[in-house]
N, C-alpha and C positions, 0 to 999 in steps of 0.2 A: 619509752620513758613516760611516766605518768604526768598528766597535765596538772599544773598548779592551780589551785582555787583561790589563791591570794590575789586581791585586786592589784592592778598595776598602779604605779605612781602617776599622779596627774602631771602632765607637761603643759605648762601655760601656753595658750594660743594654739594648741594642737587638738585634733579629734581624740576623743576618749578621755578628756580632762574632767568628766563628771558634770559638764554643763551642756545644756541643750543647744539647739540651733541659734536661739536668740540670746544666749548667755545665761538663761535661767537653769535651775537644777533639773536634772533628768529624774523622773519618778522611777522607783525600783520596779522591775518587772515581777508581777505575781504569777509564778509558774503554774500554780494550781488553776488559776483562772484562765491562763493561756491554753492549758490542756483541755479544759472542759467547757470553756466559754463559747465555743462555736456551735451554733444552732444547725440542725440538719432539717431538710425538707422531707415531709412524709405525705404521700398521696393516699387518700382513703375515700370510700364512697360518700363520706360526709364532708369532703372538701380537702383543701391543701393546708397542711399544718407545718409550723416551725416548732421543733422540739429541741430543747436544750437540757442536758443532764446537769444536775446539781449534786456534787459529792456530799458525803456526810459531814465533812469538815467545814464546808461552806454553807450548810443549811443552818441558819441561825434563828429563824422565826417559825411560828406555828401558822399553818394554813389549813383550810378545809378542802379535801380532795373532792372534786365534783363527781367522781366515779362511785365512791362508796360513802360519801358524806361524813367521813371521820377525819380526825386531825392528822396532818402530816407534821410530825413533831420535829423540833430542832435536833440536829444530829442524825437525821434519817435521809439517806440518799433518795432523790426523787426527780421528777421531770417538770420543767416549765414549758407549757404549751400555749401557743397562740395561733389564731387563724391568719393564714397568709392571703386568703381570698375573701376577706371581710367585705360586707356590703358597702361600708363607708370608707374603705381603703385600708392599707397596711398599718397605718398609724393607729387607727381605731382597733384593729385586731390586736396589736401589741398592747394597747391600753387595757384590753380585756383578757390579758393572759391569765392562766390558772396553773396552780401547782397540783400535780397528780402523783399518786403513788405509781411507781413504774409498772407494777402488775395491773393496776386498774386501767392504765392507759393501753397496755397491750391487749387486755381482755375486754375492752369496752365494746358495747354493741353499737351499731351504726344507725340506730333509730334517730329520727329527727326530733329534736326537743322543741 
């Protein structure tokens, strides 16, 4: 039997009533972000990197790709990359994250900049 996508009625005082643990409203889950929002770790000769995929529907701004020095336009799927083993810690690496074209990231050379 197919599952119904219709939300259940809220029962006051019970779980699933549309309120959070402390009585506030529960934010709706963004399924697209949940699917692609997890960063993966990559090891390379130039260090440890955290890489997160950004889908075309979530790409809303223009960035400059450090691999080819051209624009990563809105609506283009790309990668967000940051250093996991930054000299000043993980927070500094995250602050210096960059948006790369997927092909530029996979074909980059490992020369030290």
